[in-house]
LUMKEMI-421706 format. One record per residue: chain; x, y, z of N, C-alpha, C, O in turn; residue in three letters; residue number from 0. Coordinates in pm, whole numbers. Atoms other than C-alpha are relative to their C-alpha. Layout:
<atoms>
ATOM  unit      nu      nv      nw     cau     cav     caw      cu      cv      cw      ou      ov      ow  code  pos
ATOM     A       X       Y       Z       X       Y       Z       X       Y       Z       X       Y       Z   ALA  NUM
...
</atoms>
This chain:
<atoms>
ATOM  unit      nu      nv      nw     cau     cav     caw      cu      cv      cw      ou      ov      ow  code  pos
ATOM     A     -37    -134      52   -1097   -4065    4892     -15      -1    -151      36     -92    -216   MET    0
ATOM     A      25      -3     145   -1205   -3964    4539     130      26     -75     216     103     -32   ALA    1
ATOM     A    -120     -16      83    -946   -3990    4268       0     139     -64    -103     186    -113   ALA    2
ATOM     A     -12    -134      59    -819   -3654    4147       0     -11    -152      74     -90    -210   THR    3
ATOM     A       7       4     147    -912   -3589    3782     126      58     -60     173     164     -18   ALA    4
ATOM     A    -122     -45      67    -609   -3556    3558     -34      61    -135    -124      13    -205   THR    5
ATOM     A      23     -69     127    -595   -3323    3262      49     -88    -114     162    -139    -111   LYS    6
ATOM     A     -36      84     114    -595   -3512    2933     116      62     -76     115     181    -109   LYS    7
ATOM     A    -119     -49      71    -260   -3484    2761     -32      13    -149     -94     -75    -209   GLU    8
ATOM     A      23     -23     143    -271   -3336    2412     100     -82     -81     221     -66     -65   THR    9
ATOM     A     -87      85      82    -135   -3589    2164      42      74    -126     -11     180    -159   THR   10
ATOM     A     -45     -58     127      51   -3514    1841    -115       1    -100    -133      96    -176   VAL   11
ATOM     A     115       8      91    -257   -3630    1652     -98     114      27    -153     172     -66   ALA   12
ATOM     A      89    -111     -36    -467   -3374    1844      54     133     -52     -20     217    -103   ASP   13
ATOM     A     -64    -124      45    -218   -3100    1760     -13      14    -152     -42     123    -202   LYS   14
ATOM     A      10      -4     146    -220   -3192    1390    -144      28     -43    -169     105    -136   LEU   15
ATOM     A     141     -23      32    -600   -3206    1383     -38     145      25    -111     206     -54   ASP   16
ATOM     A      30    -140     -34    -618   -2865    1552      61      95    -102      -2     193    -143   ALA   17
ATOM     A     -67     -84     100    -367   -2715    1308     -72      -6    -133     -90      96    -200   LEU   18
ATOM     A      68      14     129    -548   -2856    1007    -138      68       4    -182     127     -95   PHE   19
ATOM     A     128     -69     -16    -880   -2728    1141      19     151     -11     -61     220     -75   ASN   20
ATOM     A     -32    -142       8    -723   -2384    1184      29      40    -145     -14     145    -191   LEU   21
ATOM     A     -31     -29     140    -589   -2402     829    -127      11     -85    -138      99    -170   GLN   22
ATOM     A     126      -3      76    -937   -2479     692     -76     130      26    -134     188     -65   LYS   23
ATOM     A      69    -126     -33   -1081   -2179     877      69     118     -67       4     203    -127   ILE   24
ATOM     A     -76    -111      58    -803   -1947     764     -10       1    -152      -7     107    -215   ASP   25
ATOM     A      15       8     146    -840   -2072     406    -134      60     -43    -144     117    -152   SER   26
ATOM     A     129     -61      30   -1204   -1964     417      11     153       6     -48     224     -75   GLU   27
ATOM     A     -23    -145      -9   -1092   -1618     529      74      48    -125      43     153    -181   ILE   28
ATOM     A     -75     -34     122    -842   -1615     241     -92       3    -121     -80      90    -208   ASP   29
ATOM     A      93       7     114   -1119   -1716       0     -85     126      -8    -105     183    -115   ARG   30
ATOM     A      83    -120      -4   -1337   -1427     111      81     122     -44      33     206    -121   ILE   31
ATOM     A     -84    -116      35   -1049   -1180      81      42      -4    -146      67     101    -207   ARG   32
ATOM     A     -36      13     141    -962   -1317    -262    -109      58     -89     -81     107    -199   THR   33
ATOM     A     113     -56      76   -1308   -1209    -379      25     148     -27     -14     202    -131   ILE   34
ATOM     A     -30    -143      17   -1188    -853    -328     109      23    -104     125     133    -157   ARG   35
ATOM     A    -105      -9     102    -899    -928    -561     102     108      30     149     123     143   GLY   36
ATOM     A     -99    -107     -13    -665    -637    -622     -63     134      39       5     236      48   GLU   37
ATOM     A      69    -126     -30    -929    -380    -529      60      78     118      81     199     105   LEU   38
ATOM     A     -59     -77    -111    -782    -291    -185     131      69     -38     154     184       1   PRO   39
ATOM     A    -128     -59      43    -438    -233    -341     -24     113     -99      43     216     -94   LEU   40
ATOM     A      32    -104      98    -590     -37    -629     -52     125      70     -16     237      33   GLU   41
ATOM     A      53    -114     -77    -778     183    -381     113      74      70     117     197      70   VAL   42
ATOM     A    -114     -62     -69    -459     243    -181      86      80     -98     127     193     -69   LEU   43
ATOM     A     -80     -69     102    -266     333    -499     -68     128     -46      -4     233     -60   ASP   44
ATOM     A      74    -118      43    -539     571    -611      -4     106     109       6     226      80   LEU   45
ATOM     A      -2     -96    -111    -554     731    -266     135      71       7     141     191      33   GLU   46
ATOM     A    -134     -61       1    -177     789    -284      12     101    -114      65     210     -97   ASP   47
ATOM     A      -7     -90     116    -209     940    -632     -82     126      23     -35     237      -6   GLU   48
ATOM     A      86    -115     -27    -498    1165    -529      65      92     102      63     214      88   VAL   49
ATOM     A     -69     -79    -102    -306    1275    -220     118      75     -60     140     193     -31   SER   50
ATOM     A    -117     -62      64       6    1343    -427     -39     114     -92      24     220     -92   GLY   51
ATOM     A      47    -104      92    -186    1540    -691     -55     119      78     -34     235      40   LEU   52
ATOM     A      56    -109     -82    -368    1740    -423     113      86      58     105     209      58   THR   53
ATOM     A    -116     -72     -54     -35    1832    -262      69      81    -109     108     196     -88   THR   54
ATOM     A     -66     -68     113     114    1919    -602     -79     123     -42     -22     230     -66   ARG   55
ATOM     A      87    -113      39    -184    2140    -693      11     113     102      16     231      66   ILE   56
ATOM     A     -15    -101    -105    -153    2317    -359     131      78     -14     133     200       2   GLY   57
ATOM     A    -132     -65      17     217    2388    -421       0      93    -121      53     204    -115   LYS   58
ATOM     A       5     -83     121     151    2518    -775     -80     126      26     -41     236     -15   ILE   59
ATOM     A      81    -119     -34    -123    2748    -646      78      99      86      69     220      67   ASN   60
ATOM     A     -84     -86     -85     115    2879    -380     105      74     -83     131     192     -62   ASP   61
ATOM     A    -102     -61      86     382    2942    -645     -61     109     -87      -1     215    -106   GLU   62
ATOM     A      68    -101      82     132    3127    -867     -32     124      83     -15     236      36   ILE   63
ATOM     A      30    -113     -89      25    3343    -572     126      83      27     121     206      29   LYS   64
ATOM     A    -127     -72     -24     390    3429    -501      39      83    -122      84     197    -109   GLU   65
ATOM     A     -33     -72     124     443    3526    -865     -94     119     -20     -50     226     -63   LEU   66
ATOM     A      97    -111      12     124    3737    -866      34     111      99      19     229      68   GLU   67
ATOM     A     -42     -99    -100     245    3908    -548     120      79     -51     130     200     -30   THR   68
ATOM     A    -119     -67      56     576    3983    -723     -43     104    -104      11     214    -107   GLU   69
ATOM     A      49     -95     102     387    4146   -1015     -62     123      67     -36     236      26   ILE   70
ATOM     A      62    -112     -72     183    4357    -774     104      89      66      92     212      65   ASN   71
ATOM     A    -109     -78     -63     499    4460    -588      71      85    -103     109     199     -75   ASP   72
ATOM     A     -69     -76     106     658    4565    -917     -88     115     -51     -36     220     -88   ARG   73
ATOM     A      92    -109      39     347    4768   -1008      10     115      99      14     232      61   LYS   74
ATOM     A     -13    -101    -106     373    4948    -675     134      74     -14     140     196      -1   VAL   75
ATOM     A    -133     -59      15     746    5004    -730       4      94    -121      67     200    -116   ALA   76
ATOM     A       5     -86     120     677    5144   -1080     -73     131      29     -31     238     -15   SER   77
ATOM     A      75    -121     -37     420    5386    -938      85      92      88      80     215      77   LYS   78
ATOM     A     -89     -80     -85     671    5495    -677     103      72     -86     137     188     -61   ASP   79
ATOM     A     -97     -62      91     920    5559    -957     -64     113     -78      -2     217     -98   SER   80
ATOM     A      71    -106      72     661    5758   -1152     -20     123      89      -7     236      44   GLU   81
ATOM     A      17    -111     -96     592    5967    -839     132      73      19     136     196      25   THR   82
ATOM     A    -133     -60     -17     967    6023    -795      37      82    -122      93     191    -108   ALA   83
ATOM     A     -31     -73     124    1004    6129   -1161     -74     134      -1     -16     238     -33   ILE   84
ATOM     A      79    -124      -2     724    6381   -1125      59     101      98      64     221      72   ALA   85
ATOM     A     -60     -88    -101     888    6517    -811     130      61     -50     154     181     -30   LYS   86
ATOM     A    -129     -49      49    1232    6545    -975     -20     103    -112      55     200    -121   TYR   87
ATOM     A      27     -94     110    1086    6720   -1282     -45     135      56      -9     241       5   LYS   88
ATOM     A      46    -124     -63     915    6972   -1058     118      74      64     125     197      61   GLU   89
ATOM     A    -118     -62     -62    1244    7030    -873      91      64    -105     161     161     -77   GLN   90
ATOM     A     -84     -57     106    1417    7092   -1207     -40     145     -34      41     227     -78   GLN   91
ATOM     A      47    -136      31    1203    7399   -1248      53     104      98      44     224      73   ASN   92
ATOM     A     -46     -93    -103    1357    7549    -935     150     -11      28     197      35     132   ASN   93
ATOM     A    -144      16     -24    1726    7460    -976      71     133     -17      22     223     -84   VAL   94
ATOM     A     -77    -123       5    1994    7726    -935     115      -8     -97     170      95    -138   ARG   95
ATOM     A    -112      15      94    2259    7580   -1165     -15    -132     -77    -100    -216     -49   ASN   96
ATOM     A       6     119      87    2327    7318   -1430      33    -130      73     -21    -236      42   ASN   97
ATOM     A     -38     122     -74    2486    7077   -1184    -122     -64      67    -142    -185      62   ARG   98
ATOM     A     120      54     -67    2163    7045    -987     -97     -57    -103    -162    -159     -78   GLU   99
ATOM     A      92      48     105    1964    7007   -1312      43    -137     -51     -39    -228     -65   PHE  100
ATOM     A     -52     128      51    2190    6728   -1441     -15    -112     104     -42    -226      69   GLU  101
ATOM     A      14      99    -107    2181    6553   -1104    -143     -52       5    -165    -172      21   SER  102
ATOM     A     141      41       1    1800    6551   -1113     -33     -80    -126    -113    -174    -123   LEU  103
ATOM     A      23      71     128    1807    6440   -1478      46    -146      12     -18    -237     -40   ALA  104
ATOM     A     -51     137     -21    2016    6137   -1376     -96     -81      86    -119    -199      62   LYS  105
ATOM     A      96      68     -87    1768    6055   -1101    -124     -41     -79    -179    -150     -62   GLU  106
ATOM     A     116      30      84    1484    6077   -1353      31    -117     -92     -51    -208    -109   ILE  107
ATOM     A     -41     109      91    1675    5854   -1596       5    -134      74     -38    -237      22   GLU  108
ATOM     A      -9     123     -80    1743    5600   -1319    -140     -57      29    -162    -177      18   PHE  109
ATOM     A     137      45     -33    1373    5586   -1221     -71     -53    -125    -150    -147    -117   GLN  110
ATOM     A      58      49     126    1273    5544   -1587      53    -140     -33     -22    -226     -80   GLU  111
ATOM     A     -60     134      21    1515    5249   -1615     -62    -102      97     -86    -218      62   LEU  112
ATOM     A      64      87     -99    1363    5107   -1297    -139     -45     -47    -177    -161     -32   GLU  113
ATOM     A     134      32      50    1015    5126   -1453       9    -104    -113     -67    -200    -116   ILE  114
ATOM     A     -18      96     111    1137    4948   -1769      40    -138      52      -5    -241       0   LYS  115
ATOM     A     -43     127     -58    1306    4682   -1556    -118     -73      63    -133    -195      48   LEU  116
ATOM     A     117      61     -63     987    4624   -1358     -96     -56    -106    -154    -163     -88   HIS  117
ATOM     A      88      47     109     787    4595   -1684      55    -129     -61     -19    -223     -88   GLU  118
ATOM     A     -64     118      59    1037    4346   -1826     -15    -121      93     -54    -230      50   LYS  119
ATOM     A       9     109     -98    1043    4137   -1507    -145     -47      16    -171    -166      33   LYS  120
ATOM     A     142      35     -13     662    4149   -1485     -44     -89    -116    -120    -184     -97   SER  121
ATOM     A      33      83     118     634    4008   -1840      55    -141      18     -11    -240     -15   LYS  122
ATOM     A     -62     132     -24     875    3726   -1745     -82     -79     103    -104    -199      88   GLU  123
ATOM     A      79      66    -105     672    3652   -1434    -135     -46     -54    -183    -154     -21   VAL  124
ATOM     A     128      38      60     347    3652   -1632      14    -126     -86     -74    -212     -88   LYS  125
ATOM     A     -26     120      82     501    3398   -1870      11    -124      91     -40    -231      59   PHE  126
ATOM     A     -11     111     -97     591    3182   -1569    -137     -41      53    -167    -160      69   LYS  127
ATOM     A     135      29     -51     236    3213   -1439     -80     -79    -102    -150    -175     -68   ILE  128
ATOM     A      71      70     106      95    3105   -1775      46    -146     -10     -35    -237     -28   ASP  129
ATOM     A     -56     136       8     328    2804   -1781     -49     -85     118     -88    -200     101   SER  130
ATOM     A      45      73    -120     238    2706   -1425    -150     -25      -5    -198    -127      46   LYS  131
ATOM     A     145      18      11    -131    2756   -1502     -33    -120     -88    -129    -193     -63   GLN  132
ATOM     A      19     116      88    -103    2500   -1783      24    -130      76     -53    -225      66   GLU  133
ATOM     A     -32     118     -82      64    2252   -1548    -110     -24     103    -149    -138     129   VAL  134
ATOM     A     107      10    -100    -203    2329   -1288    -127     -59     -60    -192    -145       0   LEU  135
ATOM     A     121      50      66    -487    2268   -1534       9    -150     -28     -87    -224     -12   ASN  136
ATOM     A     -21     143      27    -337    1933   -1632     -12     -81     128     -72    -189     130   GLU  137
ATOM     A       4      70    -129    -294    1835   -1267    -143      -8      53    -184    -111     106   ALA  138
ATOM     A     139      -2     -46    -652    1937   -1183     -84    -100     -81    -167    -171     -26   VAL  139
ATOM     A      72      94      87    -783    1740   -1482      30    -145      38     -58    -230      43   GLU  140
ATOM     A     -43     135     -41    -582    1436   -1376     -59     -37     136    -103    -150     157   LYS  141
ATOM     A      56      23    -133    -698    1474   -1016    -149     -34      -9    -197    -125      59   LEU  142
ATOM     A     144      26      18   -1062    1486   -1128     -23    -142     -49    -113    -212      -2   THR  143
ATOM     A      12     136      55   -1013    1166   -1328      33    -106     105     -39    -204     119   SER  144
ATOM     A     -42      97    -102    -828     986   -1048    -100      -6     115    -126    -113     171   LYS  145
ATOM     A      99      -3    -109   -1083    1097    -789    -125     -77     -41    -185    -147      41   GLN  146
ATOM     A     116      74      50   -1362     958   -1006      27    -151       5     -59    -230      44   ALA  147
ATOM     A     -40     142      -6   -1172     627   -1037      -2     -50     144     -50    -159     173   ASP  148
ATOM     A      -6      38    -142   -1113     623    -662    -140     -18      58    -166    -116     129   LEU  149
ATOM     A     137       9     -51   -1479     687    -582     -68    -128     -50    -139    -195      25   ASP  150
ATOM     A      59     120      59   -1582     408    -819      54    -127      64     -21    -218      99   SER  151
ATOM     A     -63     118     -60   -1329     158    -679     -39     -16     147     -62    -127     194   LYS  152
ATOM     A      39       4    -141   -1415     250    -321    -142     -52      16    -172    -132     104   LYS  153
ATOM     A     139      43      -4   -1783     202    -389     -11    -149     -26     -87    -220      40   SER  154
ATOM     A      -1     143      33   -1715    -137    -546      54     -82     116      -2    -186     152   GLU  155
ATOM     A     -61      70    -113   -1490    -241    -257     -92      -1     121    -105    -103     188   LEU  156
ATOM     A      92      -9    -114   -1737    -120       6    -116     -98     -15    -162    -158      82   ASP  157
ATOM     A     111      92      26   -2012    -325    -159      42    -144      28     -34    -222      85   ALA  158
ATOM     A     -51     135     -22   -1796    -639    -152      22     -25     149     -13    -131     201   ILE  159
ATOM     A     -27      14    -144   -1688    -580     208    -132     -16      77    -143     -99     167   ILE  160
ATOM     A     131       6     -66   -2049    -521     314     -63    -138     -18    -127    -192      73   LYS  161
ATOM     A      59     129      33   -2152    -844     144      67    -115      75       2    -212     112   GLU  162
ATOM     A     -77     111     -57   -1876   -1057     299      46      23     143     104     -66     205   THR  163
ATOM     A     -56     -37    -131   -1799    -877     627     -45     -93     112      37    -138     193   GLN  164
ATOM     A      52      85    -107   -2027   -1084     852      63    -139      -4     101    -196      99   LYS  165
ATOM     A     -58     133      17   -1896   -1410     710     147       0      41     193     -91     109   GLU  166
ATOM     A    -142      -9     -34   -1535   -1299     744      19      15     151     106     -49     210   GLU  167
ATOM     A     -11     -20    -145   -1587   -1179    1102     -27    -129      76      39    -158     176   GLU  168
ATOM     A      32     127     -64   -1743   -1513    1194     118     -97      -9     156    -160      89   GLN  169
ATOM     A    -116      88      18   -1451   -1708    1047     120      49      82     199     -30     133   PHE  170
ATOM     A    -112     -55     -78   -1207   -1470    1218     -14     -36     147      85     -66     214   GLN  171
ATOM     A      24      40    -139   -1369   -1542    1554      35    -147      20      96    -184     121   LYS  172
ATOM     A     -31     143      -8   -1341   -1915    1484     151     -24      -5     203    -111      64   GLU  173
ATOM     A    -146      12      11    -976   -1872    1386      67      37     132     156     -33     180   SER  174
ATOM     A     -57     -44    -129    -897   -1679    1707     -25    -104     109      61    -130     193   ASP  175
ATOM     A      34     102    -100   -1077   -1943    1913      84    -126     -19     130    -187      78   ALA  176
ATOM     A     -79     120      30    -893   -2227    1738     145      17      44     208     -79      89   ALA  177
ATOM     A    -140     -26     -36    -555   -2065    1804      24     -15     151     134     -48     194   LYS  178
ATOM     A     -14      10    -146    -621   -2065    2179      27    -144      45      79    -167     154   LYS  179
ATOM     A     -18     140     -35    -613   -2445    2175     128     -59     -58     150    -180     -50   ASN  180
ATOM     A    -125      45      61    -277   -2464    1999     116      73      67     108     194      88   ILE  181
ATOM     A    -113     -63     -69      57   -2400    2167      66     107     -87      73      93    -209   GLU  182
ATOM     A     -53    -117      72     223   -2069    2070     110     -32    -103     113      28    -210   PRO  183
ATOM     A    -111      28      93     534   -2224    1908     -52     -58    -132       3     -30    -239   ARG  184
ATOM     A      58      56     122     316   -2418    1662     -75     107     -79     -72     107    -202   LEU  185
ATOM     A      68    -112      66     108   -2109    1588     101      86     -75      78     127    -189   ILE  186
ATOM     A    -106     -82      63     429   -1914    1516      51     -66    -127      67      -1    -230   SER  187
ATOM     A     -50      74     117     555   -2186    1281    -105       1    -111     -73      21    -228   ALA  188
ATOM     A     110       4      96     215   -2212    1112     -17     135     -71     -31     140    -193   TYR  189
ATOM     A      18    -133      59     182   -1837    1059     118      38     -89     101     105    -191   GLU  190
ATOM     A    -118     -26      83     538   -1816     926     -13     -72    -134      20     -17    -239   ARG  191
ATOM     A      20      76     124     458   -2088     673    -107      65     -88     -92      73    -209   LEU  192
ATOM     A     107     -68      76     137   -1910     572      49     128     -67      15     156    -182   ARG  193
ATOM     A     -53    -125      54     319   -1581     524      91     -24    -120      93      55    -214   ASP  194
ATOM     A     -95      29     107     579   -1745     301     -63     -70    -120      -2     -80    -226   ASN  195
ATOM     A      67      73     108     326   -1936      90     -95      93     -75    -171     168     -13   ALA  196
ATOM     A      86     -87      81     150   -1760    -199    -147     -32      20    -232      57      16   LYS  197
ATOM     A     140      40     -17    -168   -1960    -140     -43      -4     145    -156     -44     175   ASN  198
ATOM     A      35      -7    -142    -158   -1916     239     -14    -134      69     -73    -142     176   GLY  199
ATOM     A      11     133     -59    -128   -2289     306     125     -33      82     236     -40      29   LEU  200
ATOM     A    -110      40     -87      85   -2381     606     -11    -146      39      88    -211      73   GLY  201
ATOM     A      27     142     -29     -77   -2721     668     -73     -58    -121    -175      -5    -163   VAL  202
ATOM     A      61      58     121    -156   -2946     371     -17    -151      16      54    -215      93   VAL  203
ATOM     A      23     144       0    -290   -3294     313      93     -69    -101     138     -10    -199   GLN  204
ATOM     A     -75      84      95     -98   -3573     145    -103     -66     -90    -188    -141     -43   VAL  205
ATOM     A      96      56      95    -288   -3667    -169      73     -75    -111     162     -21    -177   MET  206
ATOM     A     -63      86     100    -192   -3955    -398     151      -8      18     229     -10     -77   ARG  207
ATOM     A    -141      16     -32     138   -3982    -222      85     125     -21     207     117     -23   GLY  208
ATOM     A     -74    -124      26     232   -3617    -286     -42     109      98    -153     108     151   SER  209
ATOM     A      29    -115     -85     251   -3298     -80    -108      84     -66     -99     116    -184   CYS  210
ATOM     A     108     -82      53     -67   -3096    -122      37     145     -21     -44     224     -69   GLY  211
ATOM     A     -45    -138      20     137   -2777    -126      88      18    -121      63     103    -206   GLY  212
ATOM     A     -94     -13     112     425   -2831    -367     -11    -116     -99      49    -112    -206   CYS  213
ATOM     A      29     114      87     304   -3165    -516     120     -90     -29     121    -166    -125   PHE  214
ATOM     A    -113      92      13     639   -3338    -473     -35    -133      67    -107    -136     166   ASN  215
ATOM     A      26     134     -52     631   -3714    -410      61     -18     139     168      35     168   LYS  216
ATOM     A     -46      28    -136     667   -3835     -51      30    -149      11     -55    -230     -28   ILE  217
ATOM     A     -35     142     -13     850   -4167      24    -104     -76      82    -161     -20     176   PRO  218
ATOM     A     101      82     -70     618   -4454     142      16      -4     152     -82      10     224   PRO  219
ATOM     A     -21       5    -144     778   -4482     488     -40     130      67     -98     132     175   GLN  220
ATOM     A      35    -131     -54     734   -4110     541    -152      20      -4    -209      82      86   ARG  221
ATOM     A     145      -6       9     373   -4137     425     -66     -73     117    -163     -24     175   GLN  222
ATOM     A      54      77    -111     308   -4404     688      14      76     131     -77      74     214   LEU  223
ATOM     A     -22     -81    -119     457   -4179     957    -102     114       7    -150     151     114   ASP  224
ATOM     A      97    -110       5     226   -3900     842    -138     -51      38    -210      13     113   ILE  225
ATOM     A     133      57     -25     -82   -4126     851     -19     -34     148    -128     -14     202   VAL  226
ATOM     A      13      41    -140     -11   -4252    1202      -5     119      96     -46     103     211   THR  227
ATOM     A       9    -123     -79      17   -3892    1331      72      -9     135      25      44     236   LYS  228
ATOM     A     -73      14    -126     275   -3984    1592     104     111      19     156     132     128   LYS  229
ATOM     A     -91    -114     -10     497   -3689    1512     -32      99    -111     -90      64    -214   LYS  230
ATOM     A      26    -104      99     477   -3362    1325     106      -9    -109     226       0     -81   ILE  231
ATOM     A     -92      17     113     630   -3405     981     -25     112    -100    -140     146    -131   ILE  232
ATOM     A      10    -107     101     703   -3129     731      54     -50    -133     138    -139    -138   VAL  233
ATOM     A     -47      35     135     755   -3155     357     146      42     -14     182     156      17   CYS  234
ATOM     A    -143     -30      13    1126   -3174     283      27      95    -115     139     146    -129   GLU  235
ATOM     A     -18     -90     115    1070   -2964     -30     -50     143      29      19     241      -1   HIS  236
ATOM     A      57    -134     -22     843   -2677      81     -12      39     147     -39     155     178   CYS  237
ATOM     A       3     -30    -144     848   -2706     462    -137       6      62    -149      32     182   GLY  238
ATOM     A     134      -1     -57     469   -2724     502     -23    -119      92      37    -225      75   ARG  239
ATOM     A      37     109     -92     321   -2933     784     -95     -95     -75    -190     -51    -139   ILE  240
ATOM     A      75     100      76     179   -3256     642     -99     -77      88     -65    -119     198   LEU  241
ATOM     A     101      83     -67    -142   -3434     746     -59     -95    -104     -58     -64    -223   VAL  242
ATOM     A      55      97      97    -307   -3741     589    -132      48     -60    -207     122       2   PRO  243
ATOM     A     125     -35      67    -590   -3703     339    -116     -83      54    -222     -31      89   PHE  244
ATOM     A     100      92     -56    -783   -4009     455      76    -110      71     141    -193       6   ASP  245
ATOM     A     -82      91     -80    -631   -4212     738      -4    -145     -43     101    -204     -68   GLY  246
ATOM     A      12     143      28    -766   -4560     658      51     -32    -140     132    -123    -158   ILE  247
ATOM     A     -41      28     137    -723   -4544     281     148      23     -19     215     -51     -91   GLU  248
ATOM     A    -142     -30      14    -380   -4386     313      85    -112      56     186    -150      -4   GLU  249
ATOM     A     -77     108     -60    -258   -4662     544       3    -119     -95     108    -180    -115   VAL  250
ATOM     A       6     113      94    -377   -4926     296      92      24    -119     169     -63    -159   LYS  251
ATOM     A     -82     -32     117    -213   -4750       3     148      -1      33     230     -52     -44   GLU  252
ATOM     A    -140      -7     -40     111   -4687     192      56    -139      24     165    -172     -21   VAL  253
ATOM     A     -47     136     -29     136   -5046     320      15     -81    -127     109    -158    -142   LYS  254
ATOM     A      -9      70     128      64   -5179     -29     124      44     -75     195     -38    -133   THR  255
ATOM     A    -119     -53      67     332   -4953    -169     127     -53      61     223     -80     -11   GLY  256
ATOM     A    -120      51     -67     581   -5074      92      22    -145     -36     135    -186     -60   ARG  257
ATOM     A     -14     142      34     507   -5441      17      53     -16    -142     137    -102    -169   ARG  258
ATOM     A     -47       7     138     557   -5379    -354     147      36      -7     225     -27     -80   LYS  259
ATOM     A    -140     -43       0     881   -5196    -284      89    -111      55     199    -132       4   ALA  260
ATOM     A     -79     109     -60    1002   -5487     -64      15    -115     -97     121    -176    -109   SER  261
ATOM     A      -5     111      97     910   -5743    -331      98      26    -110     168     -64    -155   ALA  262
ATOM     A     -93     -34     109    1104   -5555    -593     144     -10      45     232     -46     -33   ARG  263
ATOM     A    -139       2     -52    1412   -5534    -369      43    -143      26     156    -167      70   SER  264
</atoms>
């Protein structure tokens, strides 16, 4: 009877190698995105400003229209008052006594006051329109400038994205594929470390006896544990996952360091 094939068990060393390989791929993606610099954020900020200015201009135009409508309404009201005055004056010619004449005279006086009030209010509204028009002109001028900046930045960003998109997509595919071979809990830890690190490094090499992330010294015994890859070790200072820089040379250096330390003690 043929022996049943057994699935090869993933060792700690395999897991560390897979994580470090993933880190190298993701670092390439970071490098490509770094080329874009602050452009994406600048574009977003400019888009927000343009949107805000557009909304503001729309509101000012609406306010000006409302004020212009008020002026037109007051013109109509003044004409109505003028029509009423003409009517009352004509009625004065046919009154039968002084009481009726005085009553019509008061109505005429009231309508004349109404006309003066409408003229006064219209002047105030016109002043408001002039003030809002100044604010509107400034906003339009600013919008034109910001829109020009946005178009320029977008064009620059689009050119960079076009130049690097294929390369980034390829690395992203490699990153997604690499993650499938790593258990979810390690991916979660790795991504959390990357998110918390300014340089996006969650897995770093030990170089010259120091953490490749925070550059703090690592004790010789801990260095040996890192080189042998028998367990996952994190930097006690920054929490990054540590892998050896060069296995053979590191073992020699670590063992030499331990012998020197023993001799001194």
